DOMILUM-80213 format. One line per 8 residues: number of its first residue (from 1); their letters; for each residue x, y, z of C-alpha. Coordinates in steps of 0.001 Angstrom, whole numbers, plus 500000, padded with zeros to 6 digits. Example, Ala and Ser with C-alpha at 12.3 -4.5 7.8 and 13.67 -1.06 7.14 Angstrom:
<nodes>
1	as	512300/495500/507800 ~ 513670/498940/507140
</nodes>
This chain:
<nodes>
1	xxxxxxxx	500000/500000/500000 ~ 501249/503491/499119 ~ 502817/505405/502016 ~ 501103/508594/503119 ~ 504430/510409/503194 ~ 507984/509496/502291 ~ 510918/511846/502889 ~ 514224/510794/501363
9	xxxxxxxx	517608/512408/502091 ~ 516069/515855/502500 ~ 518370/518861/502834 ~ 516948/522343/503504 ~ 517765/525562/505295 ~ 517834/529343/505181 ~ 520381/531392/503246 ~ 523811/529842/503706
17	xxxxxxxx	522733/527825/506756 ~ 521661/524234/506185 ~ 519286/522968/508886 ~ 518219/519565/507554 ~ 521014/517171/506588 ~ 519739/514329/504378 ~ 516827/513628/506720 ~ 514694/510584/505883
25	xxxxxxxx	511476/509207/507352 ~ 508374/507401/506184 ~ 504732/507487/507282 ~ 502777/504332/506471 ~ 499100/504050/505697 ~ 498134/503244/509299 ~ 498819/505278/512419 ~ 500101/508756/513201
33	xxxxxxxx	503677/509899/513605 ~ 505153/512196/516230 ~ 508276/514334/516014 ~ 510208/515445/519084 ~ 513624/516791/519907 ~ 515455/519923/521094 ~ 514324/523318/519873 ~ 516216/524662/516884
41	xxxxxxxx	517219/521262/515490 ~ 515024/521086/512401 ~ 511482/519988/513270 ~ 509764/523186/512116 ~ 512056/523470/509084 ~ 511004/519948/508105 ~ 507331/520901/508352 ~ 507933/524041/506279
49	xxxxxxxx	509676/521978/503625 ~ 506777/519516/503540 ~ 504274/522336/503044 ~ 506325/524248/500455 ~ 507289/527188/502654 ~ 510968/526219/502404 ~ 512401/524922/499117 ~ 514453/521729/499574
57	xxxxxxxx	518072/521921/498414 ~ 518148/518213/497634 ~ 516226/515065/498397 ~ 512659/514010/497641 ~ 509219/514311/499256 ~ 506448/511920/498193 ~ 502823/512405/499229 ~ 500574/509406/498510
65	xxxxxxxx	503062/508381/495829 ~ 503308/511789/494107 ~ 506630/513615/494066 ~ 505750/517016/495582 ~ 509342/518233/496000 ~ 509466/521914/495091 ~ 505706/522313/494670 ~ 504202/525665/495655
73	xxxxxxxx	502332/525885/498981 ~ 499042/526406/497131 ~ 499503/523273/495057 ~ 500428/521279/498170 ~ 497307/522518/499969 ~ 495228/521573/496932 ~ 496712/518069/497172 ~ 495462/517825/500762
81	xxxxxxxx	498603/518283/502869 ~ 497577/520863/505477 ~ 499953/522407/508014 ~ 498870/524190/511217 ~ 501959/526190/512291 ~ 502920/527336/515756 ~ 501458/530512/517134 ~ 497793/530693/516039
89	xxxxxxxx	498449/532822/512946 ~ 494895/534029/512472 ~ 493324/537285/511306 ~ 492482/538963/514641 ~ 489685/541191/513354 ~ 487747/538414/511648 ~ 485077/536426/513450 ~ 485456/532729/514220
97	xxxxxxxx	483014/531926/511423 ~ 484861/534073/508899 ~ 488240/532530/509773 ~ 486951/528985/509566 ~ 485216/529625/506261 ~ 488524/530791/504741 ~ 489795/527239/505091 ~ 487443/526062/502335
105	xxxxxxxx	488849/528335/499619 ~ 490377/525577/497460 ~ 488374/523965/494688 ~ 488648/520443/496155 ~ 487256/521539/499535 ~ 484315/523691/498423 ~ 482034/520783/497593 ~ 482350/519419/501148
113	xxxxxxxx	482278/522793/502947 ~ 478968/522209/504740 ~ 479898/518684/505818 ~ 483331/519814/507026 ~ 481780/522661/509001 ~ 479469/520269/510838 ~ 482393/517960/511576 ~ 484412/520886/512959
121	xxxxxxxx	481554/522054/515183 ~ 480951/518542/516503 ~ 484614/518348/517550 ~ 484732/521928/518903 ~ 481141/522697/519999 ~ 482261/525838/521834 ~ 482943/527478/518458 ~ 479300/527185/517434
129	xxxxxxxx	478307/529256/520461 ~ 480880/531941/519601 ~ 480579/531908/515811 ~ 480340/535705/515504 ~ 483000/536527/518116 ~ 486182/538313/517000 ~ 489289/536148/517029 ~ 491307/538771/518955
137	xxxxxxxx	489002/538307/521963 ~ 489701/534553/522269 ~ 492002/532741/524667 ~ 495064/530873/523406 ~ 493261/527544/523589 ~ 490274/528869/521688 ~ 492523/530301/518982 ~ 494156/526910/518598
145	xxxxxxxx	490705/525384/518123 ~ 490020/527912/515367 ~ 493389/527213/513717 ~ 492751/523468/513609 ~ 489147/523991/512496 ~ 490294/526208/509614 ~ 492699/523468/508549 ~ 489957/520831/508669
153	xxxxxxxx	487798/522941/506356 ~ 490430/522363/503639 ~ 489529/518632/503476 ~ 493012/517423/504465 ~ 494392/514024/503528 ~ 497191/514631/506052 ~ 497089/517132/508928 ~ 500345/518483/510407
161	xxxxxxxx	500248/520127/513843 ~ 503318/522032/515064 ~ 503324/522156/518893 ~ 499537/522586/519229 ~ 499650/522799/523049 ~ 502357/525472/523285 ~ 501521/527814/526174 ~ 498263/526083/527134
169	xxxxxxxx	497142/525200/530660 ~ 496906/521486/531637 ~ 493086/521604/531373 ~ 493138/523139/527877 ~ 495890/520728/526843 ~ 493720/517786/527887 ~ 490686/519169/526042 ~ 492750/519687/522910
177	xxxxxxxx	494224/516192/523123 ~ 490716/514677/523209 ~ 489688/516800/520220 ~ 492754/515761/518198 ~ 492081/512125/519089 ~ 488544/512550/517726 ~ 489991/513959/514491 ~ 492318/510968/514200
185	xxxxxxxx	489502/508517/514972 ~ 487659/509898/511937 ~ 490456/508423/509821 ~ 492626/511474/509185 ~ 496381/510731/509486 ~ 498382/513159/511625 ~ 501926/514373/512055 ~ 502319/516040/515451
193	xxxxxxxx	505339/517945/516776 ~ 505398/518136/520576 ~ 507867/518456/523437 ~ 505446/516752/525846 ~ 506185/513067/525193 ~ 503191/511829/527219 ~ 500888/513986/525092 ~ 502615/512809/521924
201	xxxxxxxx	502252/509131/522849 ~ 498491/509524/523188 ~ 498285/510708/519583 ~ 501059/508891/517709 ~ 502347/505322/517638 ~ 505508/506002/515635 ~ 507974/508580/516958 ~ 511032/510180/515399
209	xxxxxxxx	513675/512015/517426 ~ 515025/514912/515342 ~ 518454/516163/516383 ~ 520951/518332/514455 ~ 518777/518166/511348 ~ 518620/514378/511175 ~ 516454/511558/512485 ~ 518706/510463/515334
217	xxxxxxxx	516419/507770/516732 ~ 513102/506084/515975 ~ 510482/504469/518214 ~ 508385/502077/516153 ~ 504777/501011/516817 ~ 504623/498494/519658 ~ 508226/499097/520687 ~ 507394/500841/523947
225	xxxxxxxx	509093/503881/525427 ~ 511768/503930/528109 ~ 511663/507381/529713 ~ 515313/507187/530751 ~ 516104/506586/527083 ~ 514130/509709/526140 ~ 516095/511745/528670 ~ 519377/510418/527340
233	xxxxx	518335/511353/523798 ~ 517787/514946/524908 ~ 520665/515379/527323 ~ 523170/512626/526489 ~ 524275/509737/528680
</nodes>
């Protein structure tokens, strides 16, 4: 069966600085993957390369068997690879409803706009109650709900979440975890970047440790996690 995503010997960076050094990983047709590792070691650069925001210098990216290396962000979105970046990058003066509706701008998502909206509001019922509220008045957790909802309106075939719980309280983190689990249970494959390994393990069964722009270690489905091993990956022996 065709892999959802295959990254082969990917190199990418900014200006004269190379961040990713021939990084390779593969996402099969079953289960989610999680990325973790120290800040500044290539996780976000990898996500930007996958979504066309950074042009790879070499290597190959396949999405459901199609070579998407060097595609524009718009073409990648049209193909169904949707990336929710860090930081709730929303339009503050739009309402929740207006922001979410923007997610359905592509041709492939317009036909399922109504169905996607109902799915979003079943996962995040609070947004239905606040449909006409300005985004700038929302809490961090509520903005993250809107960000993910906007992404779901694009009819993703793969959803990428970059540190979705950053800055959230334990209660909001738990609520968001349950919502993301519901999204996954609907059959949508996920790539999640998180520093909280316990959170990550609830969402992904295949983990990759990214360090110095490479996959330094891999935890496969069913392998189990030794927390002392995780600590040694971060801080050395």
